[in-house]
PDB file as gemmi writes it, atoms N, CA and C in Angstrom:
CRYST1    1.000    1.000    1.000  90.00  90.00  90.00 P 1                      
ATOM      1  N   MET A   1       0.832  -1.179   0.000  1.00  0.00           N  
ATOM      2  CA  MET A   1       0.000   0.000   0.000  1.00  0.00           C  
ATOM      3  C   MET A   1       0.879   1.247   0.000  1.00  0.00           C  
ATOM      4  N   ALA A   2       0.423   2.212  -0.734  1.00  0.00           N  
ATOM      5  CA  ALA A   2       1.179   3.455  -0.784  1.00  0.00           C  
ATOM      6  C   ALA A   2       0.950   4.246   0.495  1.00  0.00           C  
ATOM      7  N   GLN A   3       2.017   4.821   0.979  1.00  0.00           N  
ATOM      8  CA  GLN A   3       1.902   5.617   2.198  1.00  0.00           C  
ATOM      9  C   GLN A   3       2.419   7.015   1.917  1.00  0.00           C  
ATOM     10  N   GLY A   4       1.958   7.935   2.647  1.00  0.00           N  
ATOM     11  CA  GLY A   4       2.423   9.306   2.500  1.00  0.00           C  
ATOM     12  C   GLY A   4       1.295  10.223   2.080  1.00  0.00           C  
ATOM     13  N   LYS A   5       1.620  11.479   2.020  1.00  0.00           N  
ATOM     14  CA  LYS A   5       0.607  12.471   1.683  1.00  0.00           C  
ATOM     15  C   LYS A   5       0.412  12.536   0.175  1.00  0.00           C  
ATOM     16  N   LEU A   6      -0.777  12.898  -0.251  1.00  0.00           N  
ATOM     17  CA  LEU A   6      -1.046  13.121  -1.669  1.00  0.00           C  
ATOM     18  C   LEU A   6      -0.437  14.454  -2.080  1.00  0.00           C  
ATOM     19  N   LYS A   7       0.001  14.526  -3.316  1.00  0.00           N  
ATOM     20  CA  LYS A   7       0.569  15.778  -3.806  1.00  0.00           C  
ATOM     21  C   LYS A   7      -0.552  16.785  -4.024  1.00  0.00           C  
ATOM     22  N   VAL A   8      -0.336  17.978  -3.564  1.00  0.00           N  
ATOM     23  CA  VAL A   8      -1.312  19.043  -3.721  1.00  0.00           C  
ATOM     24  C   VAL A   8      -0.694  20.100  -4.622  1.00  0.00           C  
ATOM     25  N   LYS A   9      -1.442  20.475  -5.658  1.00  0.00           N  
ATOM     26  CA  LYS A   9      -0.927  21.513  -6.556  1.00  0.00           C  
ATOM     27  C   LYS A   9      -1.050  22.856  -5.872  1.00  0.00           C  
ATOM     28  N   SER A  10       0.068  23.582  -5.852  1.00  0.00           N  
ATOM     29  CA  SER A  10       0.043  24.890  -5.194  1.00  0.00           C  
ATOM     30  C   SER A  10      -0.273  25.958  -6.232  1.00  0.00           C  
ATOM     31  N   LYS A  11      -0.933  26.997  -5.771  1.00  0.00           N  
ATOM     32  CA  LYS A  11      -1.286  28.104  -6.666  1.00  0.00           C  
ATOM     33  C   LYS A  11      -0.327  29.258  -6.407  1.00  0.00           C  
ATOM     34  N   LEU A  12      -0.042  30.028  -7.468  1.00  0.00           N  
ATOM     35  CA  LEU A  12       0.816  31.199  -7.325  1.00  0.00           C  
ATOM     36  C   LEU A  12       0.081  32.280  -6.540  1.00  0.00           C  
ATOM     37  N   PRO A  13       0.829  33.079  -5.840  1.00  0.00           N  
ATOM     38  CA  PRO A  13       0.181  34.207  -5.143  1.00  0.00           C  
ATOM     39  C   PRO A  13      -0.438  35.168  -6.159  1.00  0.00           C  
ATOM     40  N   ALA A  14      -1.380  35.958  -5.714  1.00  0.00           N  
ATOM     41  CA  ALA A  14      -2.116  36.861  -6.603  1.00  0.00           C  
ATOM     42  C   ALA A  14      -1.194  37.883  -7.266  1.00  0.00           C  
ATOM     43  N   GLY A  15      -0.141  38.333  -6.615  1.00  0.00           N  
ATOM     44  CA  GLY A  15       0.716  39.369  -7.169  1.00  0.00           C  
ATOM     45  C   GLY A  15       1.884  38.841  -7.986  1.00  0.00           C  
ATOM     46  N   ALA A  16       1.994  37.539  -8.176  1.00  0.00           N  
ATOM     47  CA  ALA A  16       3.149  36.973  -8.885  1.00  0.00           C  
ATOM     48  C   ALA A  16       3.027  37.217 -10.382  1.00  0.00           C  
ATOM     49  N   LYS A  17       4.166  37.433 -11.022  1.00  0.00           N  
ATOM     50  CA  LYS A  17       4.179  37.661 -12.465  1.00  0.00           C  
ATOM     51  C   LYS A  17       4.421  36.340 -13.181  1.00  0.00           C  
ATOM     52  N   THR A  18       3.825  36.207 -14.364  1.00  0.00           N  
ATOM     53  CA  THR A  18       4.034  34.999 -15.169  1.00  0.00           C  
ATOM     54  C   THR A  18       4.845  35.365 -16.401  1.00  0.00           C  
ATOM     55  N   LYS A  19       5.548  34.394 -16.941  1.00  0.00           N  
ATOM     56  CA  LYS A  19       6.361  34.631 -18.131  1.00  0.00           C  
ATOM     57  C   LYS A  19       5.482  34.642 -19.372  1.00  0.00           C  
ATOM     58  N   LYS A  20       5.856  35.485 -20.325  1.00  0.00           N  
ATOM     59  CA  LYS A  20       5.143  35.533 -21.597  1.00  0.00           C  
ATOM     60  C   LYS A  20       5.977  34.839 -22.657  1.00  0.00           C  
ATOM     61  N   ASN A  21       5.307  34.134 -23.570  1.00  0.00           N  
ATOM     62  CA  ASN A  21       6.026  33.501 -24.671  1.00  0.00           C  
ATOM     63  C   ASN A  21       6.453  34.558 -25.676  1.00  0.00           C  
ATOM     64  N   LYS A  22       7.659  34.428 -26.169  1.00  0.00           N  
ATOM     65  CA  LYS A  22       8.179  35.404 -27.130  1.00  0.00           C  
ATOM     66  C   LYS A  22       8.157  34.802 -28.528  1.00  0.00           C  
ATOM     67  N   GLY A  23       7.018  34.812 -29.189  1.00  0.00           N  
ATOM     68  CA  GLY A  23       6.936  34.338 -30.564  1.00  0.00           C  
ATOM     69  C   GLY A  23       7.015  32.829 -30.685  1.00  0.00           C  
ATOM     70  N   LYS A  24       7.401  32.376 -31.869  1.00  0.00           N  
ATOM     71  CA  LYS A  24       7.475  30.951 -32.148  1.00  0.00           C  
ATOM     72  C   LYS A  24       8.753  30.353 -31.584  1.00  0.00           C  
ATOM     73  N   ALA A  25       8.682  29.108 -31.179  1.00  0.00           N  
ATOM     74  CA  ALA A  25       9.855  28.429 -30.657  1.00  0.00           C  
ATOM     75  C   ALA A  25      10.772  28.000 -31.799  1.00  0.00           C  
ATOM     76  N   VAL A  26      10.177  27.609 -32.940  1.00  0.00           N  
ATOM     77  CA  VAL A  26      10.958  27.147 -34.087  1.00  0.00           C  
ATOM     78  C   VAL A  26      10.679  28.072 -35.254  1.00  0.00           C  
ATOM     79  N   THR A  27      11.743  28.562 -35.873  1.00  0.00           N  
ATOM     80  CA  THR A  27      11.553  29.414 -37.042  1.00  0.00           C  
ATOM     81  C   THR A  27      11.968  28.644 -38.286  1.00  0.00           C  
ATOM     82  N   LYS A  28      11.301  28.938 -39.397  1.00  0.00           N  
ATOM     83  CA  LYS A  28      11.631  28.267 -40.653  1.00  0.00           C  
ATOM     84  C   LYS A  28      12.637  29.106 -41.414  1.00  0.00           C  
ATOM     85  N   ARG A  29      13.585  28.418 -42.002  1.00  0.00           N  
ATOM     86  CA  ARG A  29      14.533  29.134 -42.844  1.00  0.00           C  
ATOM     87  C   ARG A  29      13.892  29.354 -44.204  1.00  0.00           C  
ATOM     88  N   PRO A  30      14.011  30.554 -44.756  1.00  0.00           N  
ATOM     89  CA  PRO A  30      13.408  30.791 -46.071  1.00  0.00           C  
ATOM     90  C   PRO A  30      14.145  30.046 -47.190  1.00  0.00           C  
ATOM     91  N   ASN A  31      15.423  29.734 -46.975  1.00  0.00           N  
ATOM     92  CA  ASN A  31      16.185  29.052 -48.021  1.00  0.00           C  
ATOM     93  C   ASN A  31      16.438  27.584 -47.664  1.00  0.00           C  
ATOM     94  N   ALA A  32      15.555  26.990 -46.874  1.00  0.00           N  
ATOM     95  CA  ALA A  32      15.736  25.598 -46.460  1.00  0.00           C  
ATOM     96  C   ALA A  32      15.573  24.681 -47.668  1.00  0.00           C  
ATOM     97  N   PRO A  33      16.311  23.584 -47.740  1.00  0.00           N  
ATOM     98  CA  PRO A  33      16.165  22.663 -48.865  1.00  0.00           C  
ATOM     99  C   PRO A  33      14.794  21.998 -48.855  1.00  0.00           C  
ATOM    100  N   VAL A  34      14.317  21.656 -50.036  1.00  0.00           N  
ATOM    101  CA  VAL A  34      13.002  21.045 -50.177  1.00  0.00           C  
ATOM    102  C   VAL A  34      13.069  19.621 -49.651  1.00  0.00           C  
ATOM    103  N   LYS A  35      12.112  19.263 -48.801  1.00  0.00           N  
ATOM    104  CA  LYS A  35      12.085  17.914 -48.250  1.00  0.00           C  
ATOM    105  C   LYS A  35      11.504  16.959 -49.291  1.00  0.00           C  
ATOM    106  N   SER A  36      12.049  15.744 -49.326  1.00  0.00           N  
ATOM    107  CA  SER A  36      11.533  14.759 -50.264  1.00  0.00           C  
ATOM    108  C   SER A  36      10.189  14.243 -49.777  1.00  0.00           C  
ATOM    109  N   LYS A  37       9.446  13.668 -50.712  1.00  0.00           N  
ATOM    110  CA  LYS A  37       8.131  13.139 -50.373  1.00  0.00           C  
ATOM    111  C   LYS A  37       8.287  11.971 -49.410  1.00  0.00           C  
ATOM    112  N   THR A  38       7.444  11.936 -48.428  1.00  0.00           N  
ATOM    113  CA  THR A  38       7.498  10.834 -47.486  1.00  0.00           C  
ATOM    114  C   THR A  38       6.790   9.626 -48.072  1.00  0.00           C  
ATOM    115  N   ALA A  39       6.955   8.483 -47.457  1.00  0.00           N  
ATOM    116  CA  ALA A  39       6.332   7.252 -47.950  1.00  0.00           C  
ATOM    117  C   ALA A  39       4.811   7.369 -47.924  1.00  0.00           C  
ATOM    118  N   ALA A  40       4.267   8.037 -46.925  1.00  0.00           N  
ATOM    119  CA  ALA A  40       2.815   8.187 -46.829  1.00  0.00           C  
ATOM    120  C   ALA A  40       2.287   9.017 -48.001  1.00  0.00           C  
ATOM    121  N   ASP A  41       2.999  10.089 -48.343  1.00  0.00           N  
ATOM    122  CA  ASP A  41       2.577  10.921 -49.469  1.00  0.00           C  
ATOM    123  C   ASP A  41       2.638  10.125 -50.767  1.00  0.00           C  
ATOM    124  N   ARG A  42       3.706   9.344 -50.934  1.00  0.00           N  
ATOM    125  CA  ARG A  42       3.842   8.536 -52.149  1.00  0.00           C  
ATOM    126  C   ARG A  42       2.708   7.513 -52.248  1.00  0.00           C  
ATOM    127  N   ASN A  43       2.385   6.862 -51.130  1.00  0.00           N  
ATOM    128  CA  ASN A  43       1.307   5.874 -51.149  1.00  0.00           C  
ATOM    129  C   ASN A  43      -0.035   6.526 -51.457  1.00  0.00           C  
ATOM    130  N   LYS A  44      -0.253   7.733 -50.932  1.00  0.00           N  
ATOM    131  CA  LYS A  44      -1.499   8.434 -51.195  1.00  0.00           C  
ATOM    132  C   LYS A  44      -1.607   8.792 -52.678  1.00  0.00           C  
ATOM    133  N   MET A  45      -0.484   9.242 -53.266  1.00  0.00           N  
ATOM    134  CA  MET A  45      -0.489   9.580 -54.687  1.00  0.00           C  
ATOM    135  C   MET A  45      -0.739   8.338 -55.536  1.00  0.00           C  
ATOM    136  N   LYS A  46      -0.101   7.212 -55.169  1.00  0.00           N  
ATOM    137  CA  LYS A  46      -0.303   5.969 -55.916  1.00  0.00           C  
ATOM    138  C   LYS A  46      -1.753   5.524 -55.866  1.00  0.00           C  
ATOM    139  N   SER A  47      -2.371   5.618 -54.685  1.00  0.00           N  
ATOM    140  CA  SER A  47      -3.765   5.189 -54.564  1.00  0.00           C  
ATOM    141  C   SER A  47      -4.683   6.100 -55.371  1.00  0.00           C  
ATOM    142  N   ASN A  48      -4.397   7.402 -55.399  1.00  0.00           N  
ATOM    143  CA  ASN A  48      -5.206   8.326 -56.201  1.00  0.00           C  
ATOM    144  C   ASN A  48      -5.090   8.010 -57.678  1.00  0.00           C  
ATOM    145  N   VAL A  49      -3.871   7.719 -58.135  1.00  0.00           N  
ATOM    146  CA  VAL A  49      -3.671   7.394 -59.551  1.00  0.00           C  
ATOM    147  C   VAL A  49      -4.399   6.106 -59.908  1.00  0.00           C  
ATOM    148  N   SER A  50      -4.297   5.093 -59.038  1.00  0.00           N  
ATOM    149  CA  SER A  50      -4.963   3.820 -59.336  1.00  0.00           C  
ATOM    150  C   SER A  50      -6.479   3.989 -59.339  1.00  0.00           C  
ATOM    151  N   LYS A  51      -7.018   4.838 -58.457  1.00  0.00           N  
ATOM    152  CA  LYS A  51      -8.460   5.097 -58.457  1.00  0.00           C  
ATOM    153  C   LYS A  51      -8.895   5.752 -59.760  1.00  0.00           C  
ATOM    154  N   MET A  52      -8.092   6.717 -60.233  1.00  0.00           N  
ATOM    155  CA  MET A  52      -8.440   7.404 -61.479  1.00  0.00           C  
ATOM    156  C   MET A  52      -8.402   6.443 -62.658  1.00  0.00           C  
ATOM    157  N   VAL A  53      -7.374   5.584 -62.702  1.00  0.00           N  
ATOM    158  CA  VAL A  53      -7.248   4.623 -63.803  1.00  0.00           C  
ATOM    159  C   VAL A  53      -8.406   3.634 -63.763  1.00  0.00           C  
ATOM    160  N   ASN A  54      -8.745   3.134 -62.568  1.00  0.00           N  
ATOM    161  CA  ASN A  54      -9.845   2.185 -62.445  1.00  0.00           C  
ATOM    162  C   ASN A  54     -11.172   2.824 -62.849  1.00  0.00           C  
ATOM    163  N   ALA A  55     -11.375   4.080 -62.489  1.00  0.00           N  
ATOM    164  CA  ALA A  55     -12.615   4.768 -62.848  1.00  0.00           C  
ATOM    165  C   ALA A  55     -12.719   4.935 -64.363  1.00  0.00           C  
ATOM    166  N   ALA A  56     -11.605   5.288 -65.009  1.00  0.00           N  
ATOM    167  CA  ALA A  56     -11.624   5.453 -66.469  1.00  0.00           C  
ATOM    168  C   ALA A  56     -11.883   4.117 -67.157  1.00  0.00           C  
ATOM    169  N   ALA A  57     -11.245   3.050 -66.673  1.00  0.00           N  
ATOM    170  CA  ALA A  57     -11.449   1.729 -67.267  1.00  0.00           C  
ATOM    171  C   ALA A  57     -12.888   1.274 -67.078  1.00  0.00           C  
ATOM    172  N   GLU A  58     -13.445   1.518 -65.911  1.00  0.00           N  
ATOM    173  CA  GLU A  58     -14.831   1.120 -65.649  1.00  0.00           C  
ATOM    174  C   GLU A  58     -15.787   1.875 -66.571  1.00  0.00           C  
ATOM    175  N   GLN A  59     -15.506   3.157 -66.781  1.00  0.00           N  
ATOM    176  CA  GLN A  59     -16.359   3.963 -67.655  1.00  0.00           C  
ATOM    177  C   GLN A  59     -16.321   3.426 -69.089  1.00  0.00           C  
ATOM    178  N   GLN A  60     -15.128   3.043 -69.562  1.00  0.00           N  
ATOM    179  CA  GLN A  60     -15.016   2.493 -70.912  1.00  0.00           C  
ATOM    180  C   GLN A  60     -15.757   1.167 -71.022  1.00  0.00           C  
ATOM    181  N   ILE A  61     -15.613   0.313 -70.018  1.00  0.00           N  
ATOM    182  CA  ILE A  61     -16.286  -0.991 -70.055  1.00  0.00           C  
ATOM    183  C   ILE A  61     -17.798  -0.814 -70.013  1.00  0.00           C  
ATOM    184  N   ARG A  62     -18.269   0.134 -69.184  1.00  0.00           N  
ATOM    185  CA  ARG A  62     -19.715   0.382 -69.129  1.00  0.00           C  
ATOM    186  C   ARG A  62     -20.230   0.902 -70.475  1.00  0.00           C  
ATOM    187  N   ALA A  63     -19.442   1.756 -71.133  1.00  0.00           N  
ATOM    188  CA  ALA A  63     -19.857   2.279 -72.437  1.00  0.00           C  
ATOM    189  C   ALA A  63     -19.956   1.149 -73.455  1.00  0.00           C  
ATOM    190  N   LEU A  64     -19.007   0.212 -73.416  1.00  0.00           N  
ATOM    191  CA  LEU A  64     -19.063  -0.921 -74.336  1.00  0.00           C  
ATOM    192  C   LEU A  64     -20.239  -1.842 -74.016  1.00  0.00           C  
ATOM    193  N   ALA A  65     -20.535  -2.013 -72.733  1.00  0.00           N  
ATOM    194  CA  ALA A  65     -21.606  -2.927 -72.335  1.00  0.00           C  
ATOM    195  C   ALA A  65     -22.981  -2.362 -72.672  1.00  0.00           C  
ATOM    196  N   THR A  66     -23.156  -1.042 -72.592  1.00  0.00           N  
ATOM    197  CA  THR A  66     -24.470  -0.465 -72.849  1.00  0.00           C  
ATOM    198  C   THR A  66     -24.782  -0.406 -74.336  1.00  0.00           C  
ATOM    199  N   ASN A  67     -23.772  -0.292 -75.180  1.00  0.00           N  
ATOM    200  CA  ASN A  67     -24.007  -0.308 -76.622  1.00  0.00           C  
ATOM    201  C   ASN A  67     -24.364  -1.729 -77.025  1.00  0.00           C  
ATOM    202  N   THR A  68     -25.536  -1.890 -77.672  1.00  0.00           N  
ATOM    203  CA  THR A  68     -25.946  -3.236 -78.075  1.00  0.00           C  
ATOM    204  C   THR A  68     -25.182  -3.617 -79.336  1.00  0.00           C  
ATOM    205  N   PRO A  69     -24.389  -4.662 -79.272  1.00  0.00           N  
ATOM    206  CA  PRO A  69     -23.634  -5.056 -80.462  1.00  0.00           C  
ATOM    207  C   PRO A  69     -24.559  -5.734 -81.481  1.00  0.00           C  
ATOM    208  N   GLN A  70     -24.209  -5.606 -82.745  1.00  0.00           N  
ATOM    209  CA  GLN A  70     -24.983  -6.235 -83.820  1.00  0.00           C  
ATOM    210  C   GLN A  70     -24.656  -7.720 -83.851  1.00  0.00           C  
ATOM    211  N   LEU A  71     -25.682  -8.543 -83.971  1.00  0.00           N  
ATOM    212  CA  LEU A  71     -25.482  -9.983 -84.045  1.00  0.00           C  
ATOM    213  C   LEU A  71     -25.041 -10.361 -85.446  1.00  0.00           C  
ATOM    214  N   SER A  72     -24.206 -11.368 -85.508  1.00  0.00           N  
ATOM    215  CA  SER A  72     -23.794 -11.861 -86.817  1.00  0.00           C  
ATOM    216  C   SER A  72     -24.960 -12.631 -87.443  1.00  0.00           C  
ATOM    217  N   ALA A  73     -24.822 -12.980 -88.696  1.00  0.00           N  
ATOM    218  CA  ALA A  73     -25.899 -13.677 -89.408  1.00  0.00           C  
ATOM    219  C   ALA A  73     -26.204 -15.016 -88.747  1.00  0.00           C  
ATOM    220  N   ALA A  74     -25.160 -15.749 -88.349  1.00  0.00           N  
ATOM    221  CA  ALA A  74     -25.369 -17.050 -87.712  1.00  0.00           C  
ATOM    222  C   ALA A  74     -26.085 -16.884 -86.372  1.00  0.00           C  
ATOM    223  N   GLN A  75     -25.713 -15.869 -85.624  1.00  0.00           N  
ATOM    224  CA  GLN A  75     -26.356 -15.644 -84.337  1.00  0.00           C  
ATOM    225  C   GLN A  75     -27.819 -15.249 -84.506  1.00  0.00           C  
ATOM    226  N   GLN A  76     -28.125 -14.495 -85.576  1.00  0.00           N  
ATOM    227  CA  GLN A  76     -29.510 -14.093 -85.829  1.00  0.00           C  
ATOM    228  C   GLN A  76     -30.368 -15.312 -86.185  1.00  0.00           C  
ATOM    229  N   ARG A  77     -29.801 -16.246 -87.007  1.00  0.00           N  
ATOM    230  CA  ARG A  77     -30.544 -17.455 -87.373  1.00  0.00           C  
ATOM    231  C   ARG A  77     -30.833 -18.301 -86.140  1.00  0.00           C  
ATOM    232  N   VAL A  78     -29.857 -18.418 -85.242  1.00  0.00           N  
ATOM    233  CA  VAL A  78     -30.068 -19.208 -84.019  1.00  0.00           C  
ATOM    234  C   VAL A  78     -31.107 -18.539 -83.136  1.00  0.00           C  
ATOM    235  N   ALA A  79     -31.072 -17.235 -83.045  1.00  0.00           N  
ATOM    236  CA  ALA A  79     -32.013 -16.506 -82.190  1.00  0.00           C  
ATOM    237  C   ALA A  79     -33.429 -16.602 -82.754  1.00  0.00           C  
ATOM    238  N   SER A  80     -33.594 -16.608 -84.071  1.00  0.00           N  
ATOM    239  CA  SER A  80     -34.931 -16.624 -84.652  1.00  0.00           C  
ATOM    240  C   SER A  80     -35.440 -18.039 -84.912  1.00  0.00           C  
ATOM    241  N   ALA A  81     -34.626 -19.069 -84.702  1.00  0.00           N  
ATOM    242  CA  ALA A  81     -35.062 -20.448 -84.941  1.00  0.00           C  
ATOM    243  C   ALA A  81     -36.123 -20.844 -83.938  1.00  0.00           C  
ATOM    244  N   PRO A  82     -37.126 -21.587 -84.393  1.00  0.00           N  
ATOM    245  CA  PRO A  82     -38.157 -22.023 -83.430  1.00  0.00           C  
ATOM    246  C   PRO A  82     -37.582 -23.037 -82.456  1.00  0.00           C  
ATOM    247  N   THR A  83     -38.053 -22.949 -81.248  1.00  0.00           N  
ATOM    248  CA  THR A  83     -37.571 -23.889 -80.234  1.00  0.00           C  
ATOM    249  C   THR A  83     -38.553 -25.030 -80.104  1.00  0.00           C  
ATOM    250  N   ALA A  84     -38.070 -26.166 -79.727  1.00  0.00           N  
ATOM    251  CA  ALA A  84     -38.952 -27.334 -79.565  1.00  0.00           C  
ATOM    252  C   ALA A  84     -39.786 -27.135 -78.310  1.00  0.00           C  
ATOM    253  N   PRO A  85     -41.060 -27.589 -78.388  1.00  0.00           N  
ATOM    254  CA  PRO A  85     -41.892 -27.441 -77.186  1.00  0.00           C  
ATOM    255  C   PRO A  85     -41.368 -28.302 -76.059  1.00  0.00           C  
ATOM    256  N   ALA A  86     -41.573 -27.872 -74.849  1.00  0.00           N  
ATOM    257  CA  ALA A  86     -41.103 -28.599 -73.686  1.00  0.00           C  
ATOM    258  C   ALA A  86     -41.951 -29.863 -73.526  1.00  0.00           C  
ATOM    259  N   PRO A  87     -41.318 -30.997 -73.240  1.00  0.00           N  
ATOM    260  CA  PRO A  87     -42.101 -32.236 -73.074  1.00  0.00           C  
ATOM    261  C   PRO A  87     -42.965 -32.157 -71.807  1.00  0.00           C  
ATOM    262  N   ALA A  88     -44.189 -32.636 -71.946  1.00  0.00           N  
ATOM    263  CA  ALA A  88     -45.114 -32.642 -70.813  1.00  0.00           C  
ATOM    264  C   ALA A  88     -44.770 -33.812 -69.900  1.00  0.00           C  
ATOM    265  N   LYS A  89     -44.894 -33.598 -68.638  1.00  0.00           N  
ATOM    266  CA  LYS A  89     -44.575 -34.660 -67.677  1.00  0.00           C  
ATOM    267  C   LYS A  89     -45.826 -35.297 -67.151  1.00  0.00           C  
TER     268      LYS A  89                                                      
END                                                                             
């Protein structure tokens, strides 16, 4: 079991002065070298490119699927041929 007094946070007296922050802690150099792309940025760019390519491919496939292709002569004969009646059970 822990023994001893609990820590009590003390408050500053009413007349005490506090320190003020003087601007930014870190300053940027205007002539700093350009940082290379991180792995996360590269992966995000790759996923965006693959999404765009997949969307374009899907659009092309949908356009081909919605256009009704013309049947060849043999396919038309098969489609218009009479079918045999189903045998009665």
